[in-house]
C-alpha positions as CSV (number, residue, x, y, z in Angstrom):
1,M,4.2,2.1,14.2
2,Q,7.1,-0.3,14.8
3,I,9.2,-1.2,11.7
4,K,12.0,-3.8,11.8
5,V,15.0,-3.2,9.7
6,S,18.2,-5.1,9.0
7,K,21.0,-4.4,11.5
8,R,23.8,-6.3,9.7
9,R,27.2,-4.6,9.8
10,G,28.8,-3.2,6.7
11,R,27.3,-2.0,3.5
12,P,24.8,-4.5,2.0
13,R,24.7,-5.6,-1.6
14,G,22.2,-3.6,-3.7
15,K,20.6,-0.2,-3.0
16,Y,18.5,-1.6,-0.1
17,C,19.5,-4.7,1.8
18,S,16.1,-6.0,2.7
19,A,12.3,-5.8,2.2
20,A,12.1,-4.2,5.7
21,D,14.4,-1.3,4.6
22,F,12.3,-0.9,1.5
23,R,9.1,-0.7,3.6
24,L,10.7,1.7,6.0
25,L,11.5,4.2,3.1
26,Q,8.1,3.7,1.6
27,Y,6.5,4.5,5.0
28,L,8.7,7.6,5.5
29,A,7.7,8.8,2.0
30,L,4.0,8.3,3.0
31,I,4.5,10.4,6.2
32,S,6.2,13.2,4.3
33,M,3.2,13.3,1.8
34,K,0.6,13.1,4.6
35,Y,2.1,16.2,6.3
36,G,2.9,18.0,3.1
37,I,6.7,18.0,3.7
38,D,9.3,17.8,0.9
39,S,10.9,14.4,1.0
40,E,14.5,15.6,1.0
41,K,13.8,18.1,3.7
42,F,12.1,15.4,5.7
43,F,15.0,13.0,5.4
44,D,17.5,15.7,6.3
45,S,15.7,16.2,9.6
46,F,16.6,12.6,10.5
47,V,20.2,13.1,9.6
48,K,20.2,16.2,11.9
49,A,18.6,14.3,14.7
50,W,21.1,11.5,14.2
51,K,23.9,14.0,14.7
52,R,22.3,16.3,17.3
53,Q,19.8,14.1,19.1
54,E,16.8,16.2,18.0
55,S,15.4,18.1,15.1
56,S,12.1,19.5,13.7
57,C,10.5,19.5,10.3
58,E,7.3,21.6,9.8
59,S,4.8,20.3,12.5
60,L,6.9,17.2,13.2
61,S,9.6,16.6,15.9
62,I,12.2,14.0,15.4
63,K,14.2,12.6,18.3
64,C,17.1,10.1,18.1
65,R,16.3,7.9,21.1
66,K,19.2,5.5,20.6
67,R,22.3,5.4,18.5
68,T,24.7,2.5,18.0
69,R,27.5,1.8,15.6
70,D,25.2,0.4,13.0
71,Y,21.7,2.0,13.4
72,A,19.7,4.7,15.2
73,V,16.2,4.6,16.7
74,F,14.0,7.6,15.9
75,L,10.7,8.8,17.4
76,I,8.5,11.1,15.4
77,T,5.9,13.2,17.2
78,N,3.3,15.7,16.2
79,S,2.2,18.0,19.1
80,C,3.2,15.4,21.7
81,K,1.3,12.7,19.7
82,V,3.4,9.8,18.6
83,V,3.4,9.4,14.8
84,A,6.0,6.5,14.5
85,Q,9.1,5.0,16.1
86,F,11.6,2.8,14.2
87,P,15.3,1.9,13.9
88,T,17.1,3.1,10.8
89,P,20.4,1.6,9.5
90,K,23.4,3.9,9.3
91,Y,23.9,3.2,5.7
92,I,20.5,4.6,4.9
93,L,21.2,7.7,6.9
94,E,24.4,8.1,4.8
95,E,22.4,7.9,1.5
96,A,21.8,11.1,-0.6
97,S,18.1,11.7,-0.7
98,P,16.9,8.0,-0.5
99,L,13.2,9.1,-0.3
100,K,13.2,10.8,-3.7
101,D,12.2,7.7,-5.7
102,F,9.7,6.6,-3.1
103,A,8.0,10.0,-2.9
104,R,7.8,10.1,-6.7
105,A,6.1,6.7,-6.8
106,R,3.7,7.7,-4.1
107,A,2.8,11.0,-6.0
108,S,2.1,9.0,-9.1
109,R,-0.2,6.6,-7.2
110,R,-1.9,9.6,-5.6
111,T,-2.6,11.1,-9.0
112,I,-4.3,7.9,-10.1
113,L,-6.4,7.9,-6.9
114,E,-7.4,11.6,-7.4
115,R,-8.7,10.6,-10.8
116,A,-10.9,8.0,-9.0
117,K,-12.7,10.7,-7.1
118,V,-13.9,12.1,-10.4
119,K,-14.7,9.0,-12.4
120,H,-14.3,5.2,-12.1
121,L,-10.9,3.8,-12.7
122,R,-10.1,1.5,-15.5
123,I,-8.6,-1.9,-15.0
124,A,-5.4,-0.8,-16.8
125,D,-4.9,1.8,-14.0
126,L,-4.9,-0.8,-11.2
127,K,-1.7,-1.5,-9.3
128,S,-1.1,-3.9,-6.4
129,G,-1.5,-2.1,-3.1
130,M,-4.2,0.4,-4.3
131,D,-7.4,0.5,-2.3
132,R,-10.8,2.3,-2.2
133,I,-11.2,1.4,-5.8
134,N,-14.5,2.0,-7.7
135,L,-15.0,0.6,-11.2
136,K,-17.4,-0.9,-13.6
137,A,-16.7,-4.1,-15.6
138,R,-18.3,-6.9,-17.4
139,V,-18.3,-10.5,-16.0
140,L,-16.4,-12.8,-18.5
141,E,-16.2,-16.0,-16.6
142,I,-17.4,-17.6,-13.3
143,P,-15.5,-20.9,-12.7
144,K,-17.1,-23.7,-10.6
145,P,-17.1,-22.6,-7.0
146,R,-15.1,-24.6,-4.4
147,S,-15.4,-24.9,-0.6
148,V,-12.7,-23.6,1.6
149,I,-12.0,-23.5,5.3
150,T,-11.9,-19.9,6.6
151,R,-9.3,-18.7,9.2
152,F,-12.1,-18.9,11.8
153,G,-12.6,-22.6,11.2
154,G,-15.8,-22.3,9.2
155,F,-16.6,-23.2,5.6
156,A,-17.2,-20.8,2.7
157,T,-17.7,-21.1,-1.0
158,V,-15.5,-19.1,-3.3
159,T,-14.7,-18.7,-7.0
160,N,-12.3,-16.4,-8.9
161,A,-14.4,-14.7,-11.6
162,S,-12.8,-12.8,-14.5
163,I,-14.1,-9.3,-15.2
164,A,-13.1,-6.9,-18.0
165,D,-13.5,-3.5,-19.4
166,E,-12.1,-2.0,-22.6
167,T,-8.6,-1.7,-21.0
168,G,-8.0,-5.2,-19.5
169,I,-9.0,-8.2,-17.5
170,I,-8.6,-8.9,-13.7
171,R,-9.7,-11.6,-11.3
172,L,-12.4,-10.9,-8.8
173,P,-13.0,-13.4,-5.9
174,L,-16.7,-14.0,-5.3
175,W,-17.8,-15.4,-1.9
176,N,-21.0,-17.2,-0.9
177,K,-24.1,-15.2,-1.9
178,Q,-22.1,-13.0,-4.3
179,I,-21.7,-16.1,-6.6
180,D,-25.4,-16.4,-7.2
181,A,-25.9,-12.7,-7.4
182,V,-24.0,-12.2,-10.7
183,S,-23.9,-14.0,-14.1
184,V,-21.6,-14.1,-17.0
185,G,-22.3,-11.1,-19.2
186,D,-23.5,-8.9,-16.3
187,L,-22.2,-5.4,-16.0
188,I,-21.2,-5.0,-12.4
189,Q,-20.1,-2.1,-10.2
190,V,-17.4,-2.6,-7.5
191,E,-17.1,-0.1,-4.7
192,N,-14.4,0.2,-2.1
193,A,-12.2,-2.6,-3.4
194,R,-8.5,-3.1,-3.2
195,V,-5.9,-4.6,-5.5
196,V,-3.6,-7.5,-4.3
197,T,-1.2,-9.9,-5.9
198,F,-2.0,-13.6,-5.3
199,R,0.2,-16.3,-6.7
200,G,1.7,-13.8,-9.2
201,E,-1.7,-12.6,-10.4
202,R,-3.6,-9.3,-9.8
203,Q,-6.9,-9.6,-8.0
204,L,-9.5,-7.0,-7.2
205,R,-11.0,-7.8,-3.8
206,V,-14.1,-6.1,-2.2
207,S,-13.0,-4.7,1.1
208,R,-14.9,-4.8,4.3
209,G,-17.6,-2.1,3.9
210,G,-17.3,-2.4,0.2
211,Q,-20.1,-3.3,-2.2
212,L,-20.6,-5.4,-5.4
213,S,-23.8,-4.7,-7.4
214,V,-25.2,-5.6,-10.8
215,V,-25.7,-2.5,-13.0
216,E,-27.0,-4.3,-16.1
217,K,-28.1,-7.9,-16.5
218,R,-26.9,-9.8,-19.5
């Protein structure tokens, strides 16, 4: 994975200078969780590689492939297999445990997702960026559909329905045949969906390979 980060000289304003830096730390926190490595220990391995060219952390090897006045480029491998490569600004390497907050947020999200394996999530649990969501909700509203041009140049019909459970309401885009398959008042089940933010509003979107079905007609 290639991640771009800011390479401006000097200390930027705020804790992180750009969305790219924010994404970089989020991604590093995700890697540490994936391989079961403590986030502080994982970050320290980058600092060691920055100073000594190479370091290791559990099953991962970290190599500093390039170092300049303002940033360093790291390569992460696992048994000779490339995991990621990216530049990291010097001011992030000089931070004290910058992954701690990101790892905590990831752990919190993972706890919610673990709950989803046992039972359906509630709408109040949903956060932007979550995926593989399963839930049941009642259809409150189906606005008049409109025609749109797809990215492939074709035409499709879409409407943003409102669905609700006892904890909240969220928008659910319905496309083409899905629109005629459900009615206001139906209890529906959504499987393998993801949560996005569109124009400042949360939406639950059925992912490719996902499914929307009617559990109980009105």
